[in-house]
Each structure stands twice: as C-alpha cells, then as structure tokens.
N, C-alpha and C positions, 0 to 999 in steps of 0.2 A: 645852546643845547649841543648843537652838534661837536663844538669843541670838546665838552665834557663827555661825549662819547667816546670819541677820539682818544683821548687821555686816560679813558678807563680801558680802552681796548688793547692800549699800548701797554697800559700797566699790567694787564693780564697776561699779555704775550712775554713781557718780562719776566712775570713770575712763572709761567709756567718753562721758560727756558732755562732759568736758573733751578728751579727743581728737577729738570731731566736728569737721567742718570746717564753717564758717561760710560761707554763700552768698557767692560772690565775685562781683564785680561789674566791668563795664568801667567805668575814668574817664572821662568826657567825656560829649559830647552827640551824638547821631545824628541830622541835620535830615534832611526829606524834606518834599515838596511833594505835596499829594492832587489828585486829579483836577480839583477844583475851585480850585486855586492856593492854598489855605491852606497856609500854613507849621506842620510838627508836630514834636514831638522828644520824642525817648526819652533821658532824663537816667540816667546810671549804670546801665543795663541788667545784668540776672544774667547770668552767663556760662551759653550752653548752654541758656537759655529761649528759647522760640518766642513771638515777639509777633506777633500778627497788625494788619495796617496795610493802609492802602490808599494807595500811593506812586504818584504818575504824574508825573514831571518829574525836576526837580534834586535828589540827595541829597547829603550831605557827611558823610563818617563823623569827627566829631571824638571819637572815643573811643581807648582805647590796644589794642582787639582789632579783628580782620578782624570784618567785617559780609557775612555771606550773606543775600541777598536770594532768596527763593522767588517762584515766579510763581502758586504756590497756596496757600491758605490752610495753617496748621498746619505750616507749614516742609515742604511738598512740592511737587513738580513742577521744574520745572529751576531754575537757581540762578546767580547772578552774585557776584562776591565784590567788596567796596569795602574796601579795606584802609586803615589808619589815617592820618589826615590826608590822604584821597583825596576826591575828588568823581566822581559818575557824573551826568553832564549830562541822563540822559533815562532815571531808573531806574523802571521798572515793576514791582511788586511786591507781593505779598498777604499776605506776613509775612517777619519776619528774624530771624535767631539770631546772637548776637556769639562768636566762640570765639576761642582763643589760638592 
C-alpha cells in the first residue's frame, strides 16, 4: 500500500510540473531614456512583472505587448500606456509593466 501511494504521489507531482505554465515574456525591446539622457533597454521582459526604472524623455515600445508606465515605483500611481511599435516622445515613469 505504501508503494502505491508513493507512485500515485510521484505521478501527481509529475502531472503538475508538466502542466505548470512557464513565464511568458514579451518579445522585443523597450527603449527609454534616463533623466541624464542615457539610453536604457529592457529585453524580452516578463509579462505582468513590474520593472522599476527611471525614465524621462523618449521611450519606444518595440515589444509585442502594451507597456503600462507608472509615475511611481512598484507599478503604483498614475499610468500611461505605450502600445506595441509606438513611441512616447516625453515619457516620465518610475516603473513599467508589460501586458497582453
């Protein structure tokens, strides 16, 4: 009986691992400028993860996801959306999140 329970438990664990969704990422690059004029990029950012940044100036969303840019860190505060293949000529943001 103990062997059967162990095998069932192993089978259930394997099934759960097989069906777990891997982290999905936006394909592409999000480019932005810092207040000092330095160009920064986020490459293939993970969907729905919050990235703290310091953006002030032009930003271009070259990903396949909407980029929601927030005025506060940790994706809090007011927000503006930069759609795929669009540019915001004067983005001021402290954090961003990529959504479908």
